[in-house]
matplotlib code that plots the C-alpha trace (Angstrom):
import matplotlib.pyplot as plt

x = [33.8, 31.0, 30.0, 31.2, 28.4, 25.6, 24.7, 24.7, 21.2, 19.7, 16.9, 15.2, 14.6, 12.1, 8.9, 6.2, 5.7, 3.6, 1.7, 0.1, -2.7, -3.2, -5.6, -8.2, -8.5, -8.2, -4.8, -3.0, -3.9, -0.6, 0.1, 1.4, 4.9, 5.8, 7.0, 8.6, 9.7, 9.7, 10.8, 7.7, 4.1, 3.2, 5.8, 4.6, 0.9, 2.0, 3.9, 1.1, -1.4, 0.6, 1.3, -1.9, -4.6, -7.4, -5.7, -2.6, -2.2, 0.4, 1.4, 3.2, 5.8, 6.4, 2.8, 1.7, -0.7, 1.8, 4.7, 2.8, 2.7]
y = [-2.7, -4.7, -4.0, -7.0, -6.3, -7.0, -10.6, -11.4, -11.1, -14.2, -13.0, -16.4, -16.3, -13.4, -15.3, -12.7, -9.5, -6.5, -4.3, -1.1, -1.5, 2.2, 1.2, 0.3, 4.1, 5.1, 6.6, 4.7, 3.1, 1.2, -2.2, -1.8, -3.0, -4.7, -2.2, -4.7, -8.3, -10.4, -13.9, -14.3, -13.9, -12.5, -9.7, -8.9, -8.6, -6.5, -4.1, -3.8, -3.2, -0.4, 1.3, 0.8, -0.7, -0.9, -1.5, -3.7, -7.2, -9.8, -12.2, -15.6, -15.5, -19.3, -20.2, -21.0, -17.9, -15.5, -16.5, -15.2, -11.6]
z = [6.7, 8.3, 11.9, 14.0, 16.5, 14.0, 13.0, 9.3, 7.7, 6.3, 3.9, 3.8, 7.6, 7.1, 6.4, 7.2, 5.2, 6.5, 4.1, 5.1, 2.5, 1.7, -1.1, 1.6, 2.3, -1.4, -0.7, -3.5, -6.8, -7.1, -5.4, -1.9, -1.3, 1.9, 4.5, 6.9, 7.1, 10.2, 11.4, 13.6, 12.7, 16.1, 15.8, 12.3, 13.5, 16.5, 14.3, 11.7, 14.5, 16.0, 12.7, 10.7, 13.1, 10.6, 7.2, 7.5, 6.2, 7.1, 4.3, 4.7, 2.0, 2.3, 1.6, -2.0, -1.9, -0.2, -2.5, -5.5, -4.2]

ax = plt.figure().add_subplot(projection="3d")
ax.plot(x, y, z, "-o")
ax.set_aspect("equal")
plt.show()
C-alpha cells in the first residue's frame, strides 16, 4: 500500500543527473552510472560538490548532448 504522505514520483521531472566520475581517478574502467537525479541544476551541483568535489559531473538529460548518455 502506498504511503499517503509521499507525493507520487514523476520521472520526467528529474532533468539533472549527477555522476561521480570515478574514472577520473582511475577507480573504474566501466562507464559511470548516474548516482542521483534532481529537478534543479543548483541542487545537483551542490550535491555533487559535497560528495565528490573534484570529480563529479552534472548532465542535463533534456539537452541533445545529455540525452545520449
